[in-house]
KOLKOL-149722 format. One record per residue (C-alpha): residue number from 1; residue in three letters; x, y, z. Coordinates in steps of 0.5 Angstrom, whole numbers. Each point is the difference from the previous one (the first is absolute). Layout:
residues N
<NUM; ALA; <X; Y; Z>>
...
END
This chain:
residues 651
<1; MET; <0; 0; 0>>
<2; PHE; <3; 7; -2>>
<3; LYS; <1; 5; 6>>
<4; ILE; <-1; 6; -4>>
<5; ASN; <-1; 7; 3>>
<6; SER; <-7; 3; -2>>
<7; VAL; <2; 7; -2>>
<8; ARG; <6; -4; -4>>
<9; PHE; <-5; -4; -4>>
<10; ALA; <-5; 5; -1>>
<11; CYS; <5; 4; -3>>
<12; LEU; <3; -6; -4>>
<13; ALA; <-7; -1; -3>>
<14; ILE; <-1; 7; -2>>
<15; LEU; <6; 0; -4>>
<16; PHE; <0; -6; -3>>
<17; ALA; <-8; 2; -3>>
<18; PHE; <3; 7; -2>>
<19; THR; <6; -4; -4>>
<20; VAL; <-5; -4; -3>>
<21; ALA; <-4; 6; -2>>
<22; CYS; <5; 4; -3>>
<23; ALA; <3; -6; -4>>
<24; GLY; <7; 1; 3>>
<25; SER; <6; 0; -5>>
<26; LEU; <6; -3; 3>>
<27; ALA; <7; -4; -1>>
<28; LEU; <-3; -6; 3>>
<29; ALA; <-1; -4; -6>>
<30; GLN; <6; -4; 2>>
<31; SER; <1; -5; 6>>
<32; ALA; <6; -4; 3>>
<33; VAL; <1; -4; -6>>
<34; THR; <-3; 3; -5>>
<35; GLY; <0; 7; -4>>
<36; ALA; <-4; 4; -5>>
<37; VAL; <-1; 4; -6>>
<38; GLY; <-4; 6; -1>>
<39; GLY; <0; 6; -4>>
<40; ALA; <-4; 5; -5>>
<41; ALA; <-1; 0; -8>>
<42; THR; <0; 6; -3>>
<43; ASP; <0; 3; -7>>
<44; PRO; <6; 4; -3>>
<45; ASN; <-4; 6; 2>>
<46; ASN; <0; -2; 7>>
<47; ALA; <-8; -2; 0>>
<48; ILE; <-3; -6; 3>>
<49; VAL; <0; -6; -3>>
<50; ALA; <-7; -4; 3>>
<51; ASN; <-2; -7; -1>>
<52; ALA; <7; -2; -3>>
<53; THR; <1; -7; 0>>
<54; VAL; <7; -2; 4>>
<55; THR; <3; -7; 0>>
<56; LEU; <5; -2; 5>>
<57; ARG; <4; -7; -1>>
<58; SER; <6; -3; 4>>
<59; THR; <5; -2; -5>>
<60; ASP; <1; -6; 5>>
<61; THR; <-6; -3; 0>>
<62; ASN; <-4; 3; -5>>
<63; LYS; <-6; 2; 5>>
<64; THR; <-3; 5; -3>>
<65; GLU; <-5; 6; 4>>
<66; THR; <-4; 5; -3>>
<67; ALA; <-3; 7; 2>>
<68; THR; <-3; 5; -3>>
<69; THR; <1; 8; 1>>
<70; ASP; <-5; 4; 4>>
<71; SER; <-3; 7; -1>>
<72; GLU; <7; 3; 2>>
<73; GLY; <4; -6; -4>>
<74; ARG; <3; -3; 6>>
<75; PHE; <2; -7; 0>>
<76; ARG; <2; -5; 5>>
<77; PHE; <2; -7; 1>>
<78; THR; <1; -3; 7>>
<79; ASN; <3; -6; 4>>
<80; LEU; <5; -1; -6>>
<81; GLN; <6; -6; 1>>
<82; PRO; <7; 4; 0>>
<83; GLY; <3; -1; -8>>
<84; VAL; <-1; 3; -6>>
<85; TYR; <-6; 2; -4>>
<86; VAL; <-2; 3; -7>>
<87; LEU; <-6; 5; 0>>
<88; THR; <-4; 2; -6>>
<89; ILE; <-5; 5; -1>>
<90; THR; <-5; 0; -5>>
<91; ALA; <-5; 6; -1>>
<92; THR; <-5; 2; -7>>
<93; GLY; <4; 5; -3>>
<94; PHE; <6; -1; 2>>
<95; SER; <6; -5; -1>>
<96; GLU; <2; -6; 4>>
<97; TYR; <4; 2; 6>>
<98; LYS; <5; -5; 2>>
<99; LEU; <5; 0; 6>>
<100; ASP; <5; -6; -1>>
<101; THR; <3; 0; 7>>
<102; VAL; <-3; 2; 6>>
<103; ILE; <3; -2; 7>>
<104; VAL; <-4; -2; 6>>
<105; GLU; <3; 0; 7>>
<106; VAL; <-3; -3; 6>>
<107; GLY; <-3; 6; 4>>
<108; ARG; <0; 5; -5>>
<109; LEU; <-4; 3; -6>>
<110; SER; <3; 1; -7>>
<111; ASN; <-4; 6; -3>>
<112; ILE; <-1; 1; -7>>
<113; ASP; <-2; 7; -3>>
<114; ALA; <-2; -3; -7>>
<115; VAL; <0; 5; -6>>
<116; LEU; <-4; -3; -5>>
<117; SER; <1; 2; -8>>
<118; VAL; <-5; 2; -4>>
<119; GLY; <0; -5; -6>>
<120; ALA; <-3; -6; -3>>
<121; ALA; <-2; -6; 5>>
<122; THR; <5; -4; -4>>
<123; SER; <6; 3; 1>>
<124; VAL; <4; -1; 7>>
<125; VAL; <4; 5; 4>>
<126; GLU; <5; -4; 4>>
<127; ILE; <4; 2; 5>>
<128; VAL; <5; -3; 4>>
<129; ALA; <1; 2; 8>>
<130; SER; <1; -3; 6>>
<131; GLY; <1; 1; 8>>
<132; SER; <-6; 2; 5>>
<133; VAL; <0; 8; 3>>
<134; ASN; <-3; 1; 7>>
<135; ILE; <-4; 6; -2>>
<136; ASP; <-6; -1; 5>>
<137; SER; <3; -3; 7>>
<138; LYS; <3; 4; 5>>
<139; GLU; <3; -7; 2>>
<140; PHE; <8; 0; 1>>
<141; THR; <1; -6; -4>>
<142; THR; <6; -4; -3>>
<143; ASN; <-1; -6; -5>>
<144; ILE; <5; -4; -1>>
<145; ASN; <-1; -4; -7>>
<146; GLN; <3; -6; -3>>
<147; VAL; <6; 3; -4>>
<148; ALA; <3; 3; 7>>
<149; ILE; <-1; -7; 4>>
<150; ASN; <3; -4; -6>>
<151; GLU; <6; 5; -1>>
<152; LEU; <2; 4; 7>>
<153; PRO; <4; -4; 4>>
<154; ILE; <-1; -2; 7>>
<155; ASN; <3; -5; 5>>
<156; GLY; <-4; -6; 2>>
<157; ARG; <-7; 1; -4>>
<158; ARG; <-4; 3; 4>>
<159; TRP; <-4; 4; -4>>
<160; SER; <-4; 4; 5>>
<161; ASP; <7; 3; 1>>
<162; PHE; <0; 4; -6>>
<163; ALA; <-5; 4; 4>>
<164; LEU; <6; 3; 2>>
<165; LEU; <1; 4; -6>>
<166; THR; <-6; 4; 1>>
<167; PRO; <-1; 7; 4>>
<168; GLY; <0; 0; 7>>
<169; SER; <3; -7; 1>>
<170; THR; <5; -2; 5>>
<171; PRO; <2; -6; 3>>
<172; ASP; <-3; -2; 6>>
<173; GLY; <6; -3; 5>>
<174; THR; <5; -5; -3>>
<175; PHE; <-5; -6; -2>>
<176; GLY; <-4; 2; -6>>
<177; LEU; <-5; 4; 3>>
<178; ILE; <-2; 7; -4>>
<179; SER; <-3; 6; 3>>
<180; PHE; <-4; 5; -4>>
<181; ARG; <0; 7; 2>>
<182; GLY; <4; -1; 6>>
<183; VAL; <-6; -6; 3>>
<184; SER; <2; -6; 3>>
<185; GLY; <1; -6; -5>>
<186; LEU; <-5; -4; 5>>
<187; LEU; <-6; 5; -3>>
<188; ASN; <0; -2; -7>>
<189; ASN; <-5; -3; -5>>
<190; ASN; <2; -6; -5>>
<191; THR; <-5; -2; -4>>
<192; VAL; <2; -6; -6>>
<193; ASP; <-6; -1; -5>>
<194; GLY; <-5; 4; 4>>
<195; GLY; <1; -4; 6>>
<196; ASP; <4; 2; 7>>
<197; ASN; <8; -3; -1>>
<198; ASN; <1; 2; 8>>
<199; GLN; <1; -4; 6>>
<200; ALA; <-4; 3; 5>>
<201; PHE; <4; -2; 6>>
<202; PHE; <6; 3; -1>>
<203; SER; <-3; 6; -5>>
<204; GLU; <5; -3; -5>>
<205; GLU; <0; -3; -7>>
<206; ARG; <-2; -7; 0>>
<207; GLY; <6; -5; 2>>
<208; ARG; <3; 7; 3>>
<209; THR; <7; 2; -3>>
<210; ARG; <4; -6; 3>>
<211; ILE; <-3; -4; -7>>
<212; ASN; <2; 4; -6>>
<213; TYR; <-6; 1; -3>>
<214; SER; <-7; -4; 0>>
<215; ILE; <-2; 2; -7>>
<216; SER; <5; -1; -6>>
<217; GLN; <3; 6; -3>>
<218; SER; <-2; -3; -7>>
<219; ALA; <-7; -1; 2>>
<220; ILE; <-1; 7; 1>>
<221; ARG; <-3; 4; -6>>
<222; GLU; <0; 7; 3>>
<223; PHE; <-1; 4; 6>>
<224; GLN; <-3; 6; 3>>
<225; VAL; <3; 4; 7>>
<226; ASN; <-4; 5; 3>>
<227; THR; <3; 4; 4>>
<228; SER; <-5; 5; 3>>
<229; ASN; <-7; 3; -2>>
<230; TYR; <-2; -7; -3>>
<231; SER; <-8; -2; 0>>
<232; ALA; <-4; -2; 5>>
<233; GLU; <0; -7; -3>>
<234; TYR; <7; -1; 3>>
<235; GLY; <-2; 4; 6>>
<236; ARG; <3; -6; 5>>
<237; SER; <8; 3; 1>>
<238; ALA; <3; 6; 2>>
<239; GLY; <6; -2; -4>>
<240; GLY; <0; -1; -7>>
<241; VAL; <-4; -5; -4>>
<242; THR; <3; -5; -5>>
<243; ASN; <-5; -3; -5>>
<244; ALA; <4; -6; -5>>
<245; VAL; <-4; -3; -5>>
<246; THR; <4; -7; -3>>
<247; LYS; <0; -2; -7>>
<248; SER; <-5; -3; -4>>
<249; GLY; <0; -5; -6>>
<250; ALA; <-2; 3; -7>>
<251; ASN; <-1; -3; -8>>
<252; ASP; <7; 0; 0>>
<253; LEU; <4; -5; 3>>
<254; HIS; <6; 4; 4>>
<255; GLY; <4; -2; 5>>
<256; ASP; <7; 1; 4>>
<257; ALA; <6; -3; 3>>
<258; PHE; <5; 3; 5>>
<259; TYR; <6; -3; 4>>
<260; TYR; <4; 5; 5>>
<261; GLN; <6; -1; 4>>
<262; ARG; <3; 3; 6>>
<263; ASN; <6; -1; 3>>
<264; ASN; <5; 3; 5>>
<265; GLU; <6; -3; -3>>
<266; LEU; <3; 6; -2>>
<267; GLY; <-3; 4; 6>>
<268; ALA; <4; 3; 6>>
<269; ARG; <0; -4; 6>>
<270; PRO; <-6; 3; 5>>
<271; PRO; <4; 4; 5>>
<272; LEU; <-2; -4; 6>>
<273; ALA; <2; -6; -3>>
<274; PHE; <5; -3; 5>>
<275; GLN; <0; -7; 3>>
<276; SER; <3; -2; 6>>
<277; VAL; <6; -6; 0>>
<278; LEU; <3; -2; 7>>
<279; VAL; <7; -2; 0>>
<280; ASN; <3; -2; 7>>
<281; GLY; <-6; 3; 3>>
<282; PHE; <1; 7; -3>>
<283; ALA; <-5; 2; -5>>
<284; THR; <2; 4; -6>>
<285; GLN; <-4; 3; -6>>
<286; VAL; <0; -2; -7>>
<287; GLY; <-4; 3; -6>>
<288; ALA; <-6; -4; -2>>
<289; LYS; <-4; 1; -7>>
<290; PRO; <-6; -5; 0>>
<291; GLU; <-3; -1; -7>>
<292; ASP; <-6; 3; -3>>
<293; VAL; <-3; -3; -6>>
<294; ARG; <-8; 1; -2>>
<295; HIS; <-3; -3; -6>>
<296; GLN; <-6; 3; -3>>
<297; PHE; <-3; -3; -6>>
<298; GLY; <-7; -1; -3>>
<299; GLY; <-5; 2; -5>>
<300; THR; <-7; 2; -3>>
<301; LEU; <-5; -3; -5>>
<302; GLY; <-6; 3; -2>>
<303; GLY; <-5; -1; -7>>
<304; PRO; <-7; -2; -2>>
<305; ILE; <-4; -6; 2>>
<306; LYS; <-5; 3; -4>>
<307; LYS; <1; 5; -5>>
<308; ASP; <-3; 7; 2>>
<309; LYS; <-4; -4; 5>>
<310; LEU; <4; -4; 6>>
<311; PHE; <8; 2; 2>>
<312; PHE; <5; -3; 4>>
<313; PHE; <7; 2; 4>>
<314; PHE; <4; -4; 4>>
<315; SER; <6; 3; 4>>
<316; TYR; <6; -4; 3>>
<317; ASP; <5; 3; 4>>
<318; GLN; <5; -3; 5>>
<319; GLN; <7; 1; 4>>
<320; LYS; <5; -4; 3>>
<321; ARG; <5; 4; 4>>
<322; ASN; <5; -2; 4>>
<323; PHE; <3; 5; 5>>
<324; PRO; <3; -3; 7>>
<325; GLY; <0; 5; 6>>
<326; LEU; <6; 1; 4>>
<327; GLY; <-1; 0; 8>>
<328; VAL; <5; 4; 3>>
<329; PHE; <2; 3; 7>>
<330; ALA; <-2; 8; 1>>
<331; ASN; <7; 1; 3>>
<332; GLY; <5; -4; -4>>
<333; ASN; <5; -1; 7>>
<334; TYR; <-6; -3; 3>>
<335; LEU; <3; -6; 2>>
<336; ASN; <7; 2; 2>>
<337; THR; <-4; 4; 6>>
<338; VAL; <0; -6; 4>>
<339; ASN; <3; -1; 7>>
<340; ARG; <4; -6; 1>>
<341; ALA; <2; 2; 7>>
<342; ALA; <-6; 1; 2>>
<343; LEU; <-3; -6; -3>>
<344; THR; <5; -4; 2>>
<345; ALA; <0; 2; 8>>
<346; PRO; <-2; -5; 5>>
<347; ASN; <-7; 3; 2>>
<348; ARG; <-2; -2; -8>>
<349; GLY; <5; -5; -2>>
<350; LEU; <0; 0; -7>>
<351; THR; <5; -4; -4>>
<352; SER; <4; 3; -6>>
<353; GLY; <-3; -5; -4>>
<354; GLN; <-7; 1; 2>>
<355; ILE; <2; 7; -1>>
<356; ASP; <2; -1; -7>>
<357; ASP; <-6; -4; -2>>
<358; ALA; <-5; 5; 2>>
<359; LEU; <4; 5; -4>>
<360; SER; <0; -5; -6>>
<361; PHE; <-8; -1; 0>>
<362; ILE; <-1; 8; 1>>
<363; ASN; <5; 1; -6>>
<364; SER; <-4; -6; -4>>
<365; LEU; <-6; 4; 0>>
<366; THR; <3; 5; -5>>
<367; GLY; <1; -2; -7>>
<368; GLN; <-4; 0; -7>>
<369; ALA; <-7; -3; 1>>
<370; PRO; <-3; -3; -6>>
<371; ARG; <-6; 4; -2>>
<372; ARG; <-4; 0; -6>>
<373; GLY; <-6; 4; -3>>
<374; ASP; <-4; -4; -5>>
<375; GLN; <-6; 2; -3>>
<376; LEU; <-6; -2; -5>>
<377; LEU; <-6; 5; -3>>
<378; LEU; <-5; -3; -5>>
<379; LEU; <-5; 4; -3>>
<380; PRO; <-6; -2; -5>>
<381; LYS; <-5; 4; -2>>
<382; ILE; <-6; 0; -5>>
<383; ASP; <-4; 5; -3>>
<384; TRP; <-7; -2; -4>>
<385; GLN; <-4; 5; -4>>
<386; ILE; <-6; -3; 2>>
<387; ASN; <-4; 5; -5>>
<388; THR; <0; 7; -3>>
<389; LYS; <-3; 2; 7>>
<390; ASN; <4; -5; 6>>
<391; THR; <7; -1; 0>>
<392; PHE; <3; -5; 6>>
<393; THR; <7; -1; 2>>
<394; ILE; <3; -4; 6>>
<395; ASN; <7; -1; 2>>
<396; TYR; <4; -4; 6>>
<397; ASN; <7; 2; 3>>
<398; ARG; <4; -6; 4>>
<399; LEU; <7; 2; 4>>
<400; ARG; <4; -5; 3>>
<401; TRP; <6; 3; 4>>
<402; ASP; <5; -5; 3>>
<403; SER; <5; 3; 4>>
<404; PRO; <4; -4; 5>>
<405; ALA; <4; 5; 5>>
<406; GLY; <-3; 6; -4>>
<407; ILE; <-4; 4; 5>>
<408; GLN; <7; 4; 2>>
<409; THR; <1; 2; -8>>
<410; GLN; <7; 4; 2>>
<411; PRO; <7; -2; -3>>
<412; VAL; <2; 1; 8>>
<413; ASN; <-4; -2; 6>>
<414; GLN; <2; 0; 7>>
<415; ARG; <-4; -7; 1>>
<416; GLY; <3; -7; 0>>
<417; ARG; <0; -4; -6>>
<418; ALA; <-6; -4; 2>>
<419; SER; <-4; 6; 3>>
<420; PHE; <-2; 4; -7>>
<421; GLY; <-7; -3; 0>>
<422; ASP; <-3; -4; -6>>
<423; ASP; <-6; 4; -4>>
<424; PHE; <-6; -3; -4>>
<425; VAL; <-5; 4; -4>>
<426; LYS; <-6; -3; -4>>
<427; ILE; <-4; 5; -3>>
<428; ASP; <-7; -2; -5>>
<429; TRP; <-5; 5; -3>>
<430; GLY; <-5; 0; -5>>
<431; THR; <-4; 6; -3>>
<432; ALA; <-6; 0; -5>>
<433; ARG; <-3; 6; -3>>
<434; LEU; <-6; 0; -5>>
<435; THR; <-1; 7; -3>>
<436; SER; <-7; 1; -2>>
<437; THR; <-3; 5; -5>>
<438; LEU; <-7; 1; 2>>
<439; THR; <-2; 5; -4>>
<440; PRO; <4; 5; -5>>
<441; LYS; <1; 5; 6>>
<442; ILE; <1; -5; 6>>
<443; VAL; <5; -5; 1>>
<444; ASN; <1; -4; 6>>
<445; GLU; <6; -4; 3>>
<446; PHE; <0; -5; 5>>
<447; ARG; <6; -3; 3>>
<448; VAL; <2; -5; 5>>
<449; GLN; <6; -3; 3>>
<450; ILE; <2; -6; 5>>
<451; ALA; <7; 0; 3>>
<452; ARG; <4; -3; 5>>
<453; ASP; <7; 3; 2>>
<454; PHE; <4; -6; 5>>
<455; GLU; <6; 2; 3>>
<456; TYR; <4; -4; 5>>
<457; GLU; <7; -1; 3>>
<458; PHE; <3; -5; 4>>
<459; SER; <7; -1; 3>>
<460; GLN; <5; -4; -2>>
<461; LYS; <3; -6; 3>>
<462; PRO; <6; 2; 5>>
<463; LEU; <7; -1; -1>>
<464; PRO; <4; -5; 3>>
<465; GLY; <2; 2; 7>>
<466; GLU; <-6; 5; 1>>
<467; PRO; <-4; -1; 7>>
<468; THR; <-6; -4; -2>>
<469; THR; <-4; 1; 6>>
<470; ALA; <-6; 4; -2>>
<471; LEU; <-7; -2; -3>>
<472; ASN; <0; -6; -5>>
<473; GLY; <8; -1; 1>>
<474; SER; <1; 7; -3>>
<475; ALA; <5; 5; 3>>
<476; PRO; <-1; 6; 3>>
<477; SER; <1; 7; -2>>
<478; VAL; <7; 2; 3>>
<479; ASN; <2; 7; -1>>
<480; LEU; <7; 1; 1>>
<481; SER; <0; 8; 0>>
<482; PRO; <2; 5; -2>>
<483; ASN; <7; -2; -3>>
<484; GLY; <-2; -7; -2>>
<485; LEU; <-6; -4; -3>>
<486; GLU; <-7; -3; 0>>
<487; PHE; <-1; -7; 0>>
<488; GLY; <-5; -6; 1>>
<489; LYS; <-7; 1; -2>>
<490; PRO; <-2; 7; -1>>
<491; THR; <-5; 3; 4>>
<492; PHE; <-5; 1; -5>>
<493; LEU; <-1; -7; -2>>
<494; GLU; <-3; -4; -2>>
<495; ARG; <-5; 3; -5>>
<496; ALA; <-5; -5; -2>>
<497; LYS; <-4; 5; -2>>
<498; PHE; <2; 7; -1>>
<499; PRO; <-5; 2; -3>>
<500; ASP; <-5; -5; -3>>
<501; GLU; <-4; 5; -4>>
<502; SER; <-6; -1; -4>>
<503; ARG; <-4; 5; -4>>
<504; GLN; <-7; 1; -3>>
<505; GLN; <-1; 6; -4>>
<506; PHE; <-6; 2; -4>>
<507; THR; <0; 6; -4>>
<508; ASP; <-6; 3; -5>>
<509; ASN; <1; 7; -4>>
<510; VAL; <-5; 3; -4>>
<511; THR; <1; 5; -6>>
<512; VAL; <-5; 5; -3>>
<513; SER; <2; 4; -6>>
<514; VAL; <-4; 5; -4>>
<515; GLY; <5; 3; -5>>
<516; ALA; <5; 3; 5>>
<517; ASN; <-4; 0; 6>>
<518; THR; <2; -6; 4>>
<519; LEU; <-2; -3; 7>>
<520; LYS; <3; -6; 3>>
<521; PHE; <-2; -3; 7>>
<522; GLY; <2; -7; 3>>
<523; VAL; <1; -4; 6>>
<524; ASP; <6; -4; 3>>
<525; ILE; <-1; -6; 5>>
<526; ASN; <7; -2; 3>>
<527; ARG; <0; -6; 5>>
<528; VAL; <7; -2; 3>>
<529; ASN; <1; -6; 5>>
<530; GLU; <6; 0; 4>>
<531; ASP; <3; -6; 3>>
<532; LEU; <6; 0; 4>>
<533; ALA; <5; -5; 4>>
<534; ASN; <6; 3; 3>>
<535; LEU; <2; 0; 7>>
<536; ARG; <6; 5; 2>>
<537; ASN; <5; -3; 4>>
<538; GLU; <-3; -7; 0>>
<539; SER; <7; -3; 1>>
<540; GLY; <2; 5; 5>>
<541; SER; <6; 5; -1>>
<542; TYR; <7; 1; 5>>
<543; SER; <5; 6; -1>>
<544; TYR; <7; 0; 2>>
<545; ASN; <3; 8; 0>>
<546; ASN; <7; -4; 0>>
<547; ILE; <4; -6; -3>>
<548; ASN; <2; -3; 7>>
<549; ASP; <-7; -1; 3>>
<550; PHE; <-2; -4; -6>>
<551; ILE; <6; -4; 0>>
<552; ILE; <-2; -3; 7>>
<553; ASP; <-7; -1; -1>>
<554; TYR; <2; -3; -7>>
<555; VAL; <5; -5; 4>>
<556; ASN; <-4; -1; 5>>
<557; TRP; <-6; -3; -5>>
<558; LYS; <5; -4; -3>>
<559; THR; <4; -3; 6>>
<560; PRO; <-3; 3; 7>>
<561; LEU; <5; 4; 4>>
<562; ALA; <0; 0; 8>>
<563; ALA; <-6; 2; 3>>
<564; THR; <4; 6; 3>>
<565; ALA; <2; 3; -7>>
<566; VAL; <-1; 7; 0>>
<567; CYS; <-2; 4; -6>>
<568; ALA; <5; 5; -3>>
<569; THR; <-3; 6; 1>>
<570; SER; <-2; -2; 8>>
<571; THR; <3; 5; 4>>
<572; PRO; <0; 0; 8>>
<573; PRO; <-4; 3; 4>>
<574; ASN; <-6; -2; -4>>
<575; PRO; <-3; -7; 1>>
<576; PRO; <4; -5; -5>>
<577; ARG; <-2; -1; -7>>
<578; LEU; <2; -8; -2>>
<579; ARG; <1; -4; -6>>
<580; GLY; <-7; -1; -4>>
<581; LYS; <-2; 7; 1>>
<582; CYS; <6; 5; -2>>
<583; TYR; <-5; 3; -5>>
<584; THR; <0; 7; 1>>
<585; GLY; <-7; 2; -3>>
<586; GLN; <-7; -3; 2>>
<587; PHE; <-2; -6; -3>>
<588; PHE; <-6; 0; -4>>
<589; GLN; <-5; -6; -1>>
<590; GLY; <-6; 1; -5>>
<591; PHE; <-7; -4; 3>>
<592; GLY; <-7; 0; -2>>
<593; PRO; <-4; 0; -7>>
<594; LEU; <4; 0; -6>>
<595; GLY; <-4; 4; -4>>
<596; ALA; <-6; 3; -1>>
<597; GLU; <-6; 1; -7>>
<598; PHE; <-4; 6; -2>>
<599; THR; <-4; 3; -5>>
<600; THR; <-1; 7; -3>>
<601; LYS; <-5; 2; -5>>
<602; ASP; <0; 7; -4>>
<603; TYR; <-6; 2; -3>>
<604; ASN; <1; 6; -5>>
<605; PHE; <-4; 4; -5>>
<606; PHE; <2; 6; -4>>
<607; VAL; <-3; 5; -4>>
<608; GLN; <4; 5; -4>>
<609; ALA; <-1; 6; -5>>
<610; ILE; <6; 5; -2>>
<611; ARG; <-3; 5; -5>>
<612; LEU; <-7; 1; 0>>
<613; GLU; <-3; 5; -6>>
<614; ILE; <-7; 3; 2>>
<615; PRO; <-5; 0; -4>>
<616; ALA; <-3; 7; -2>>
<617; SER; <-6; -1; 3>>
<618; SER; <4; 0; 7>>
<619; ASP; <0; 7; 4>>
<620; LEU; <7; 0; -1>>
<621; GLN; <3; 3; -6>>
<622; PRO; <-2; -3; -7>>
<623; GLY; <5; -5; -2>>
<624; ARG; <5; 1; 5>>
<625; ALA; <5; -5; 1>>
<626; ILE; <1; -2; 8>>
<627; ARG; <6; -4; 2>>
<628; ILE; <0; -4; 6>>
<629; PRO; <6; -4; 2>>
<630; THR; <-4; -5; 4>>
<631; VAL; <-7; 1; 0>>
<632; ALA; <-3; -6; 4>>
<633; GLY; <7; -2; 0>>
<634; ALA; <-3; -5; 5>>
<635; ALA; <3; -7; 2>>
<636; THR; <-5; -1; 7>>
<637; ARG; <2; -7; 4>>
<638; GLU; <-1; -4; 6>>
<639; ARG; <5; -4; 3>>
<640; ARG; <-2; -6; 4>>
<641; HIS; <5; -5; 4>>
<642; GLN; <-2; -7; 1>>
<643; CYS; <4; -3; 5>>
<644; ASN; <0; -7; 1>>
<645; SER; <6; 0; 5>>
<646; GLU; <2; 6; 4>>
<647; ARG; <7; -3; 0>>
<648; ARG; <5; 4; -4>>
<649; THR; <8; -1; 0>>
<650; ASP; <5; 5; 0>>
<651; ALA; <2; 2; -7>>
END
């Protein structure tokens, strides 16, 4: 049930009625997945040419649409698939006007001012032109087309990174987020084929930024970046809005294949990449350079199943990456801080052999950790021109990301070799869209999306020598700070579901056009269910601020020391701290429920007009044009949380 303020609702209702009565003219003939073509036909003396027949034909699929210029010579085609079109205008007493190249881009109106030549109907005036011009909208938008996506260099093939080419955009941090106008990258909205490509729990793109990308660059036809003043249809974000459209099949068979390799063979060694080597109990630092080799390969294929009627497209994208990580000490001199005299003192009783064994274990935690980042992406798509009035599109995107030891992606980490953590992502989503021309003036677009973003992370098998005294034979987290490293099971693992997010989204938009006058309104229902399974510190965690106390406890774990053996930092007159309890920080252990499950539901609707032409019968001046940037501009929603459990873990 909507909870809408009565005064606000009354204002919206009046405004809606006023807009319909005035037949508002606006640049809303396009949407998150389509574009539009509009304009006017005149003769050489700039006189209106009414009742001319306007035909628009797709060069890809031969789909043809027809319109008639109104009493003011205007025409408009809405909800067009991005691509190249041929525009033809015929009228009695005029030569045929033909525009061979009309480029339709997502979210934009291609404006055509056609000047017809007086002459025989059998003669043809051909004009070659291309491109779209944003003359009616005050939105700040940038379109990244197929040429830019194919030709511009990019590291990693994450297509949404091209948004950094748009004005007002900057990297938000160092992990792949993008800020528009200085607004946090967590407040952006990313859509693909009209469906949300967001993860609600972390407010990022699906799969987050640890994976390379969730949709292949080769599957993207083009996308639009809205940075400010965007229409109410996109009013669910405070940052930028990115609308992407995937490729489709056509009458001609087309495709591509690609292979990219990136490696660090000729690159410099990371400046912090030093490995500790023990010689006779003394540690020295030796430079290390783990390899980093990434193979990306795949291809696309699209074409007709039935010419002019049914088309297919398929994208295959795979990555194989081998990039071992390097575990190091925060301070390369850490092992040399051991105090042998204190450890072998009678009140502790360690032997030199035991000290050397402990140092060897600590040093064995450092070095190269095998690490991979392997990804597979598949995207099949079907486009069906049911008849001249109905077009149906359905696609499915599948991602599998397997990254053993891949939670920590930096070349150098202050963690043990078995404490990086394994990372896995499974993404499945499908969208379906039905576009129907109900009448020559009314077009309806219905979209539905079913999606799942399942991310999970697990700890690695402990290294030889690690104390396996924690839950299910795991090693507790041990932090040798501030100069050592952290080893054992990371405090944030296990994450069996973090999150397991499912989404059902239903959208319906209606466009009403009368010549240049257009009204657009719609509704969006978005249901997201979150299932979490994660308990922080489930295997416990210790911390030691010096190496000597850790050695005492480690030796005691392997071979119990005398019950009176005191810790290295135990000083009188305080009560003595004894072996087995020499950790200098607090011990943490997590208990309780492993996660939570909850549901959010968004109900959104909008009515929008940008430019109104008031009829002469109005109290305003006859023919006066009024420009209203966000008339109605209204997206009203209610968010409800249905919690199946009150439990929640720390993020």
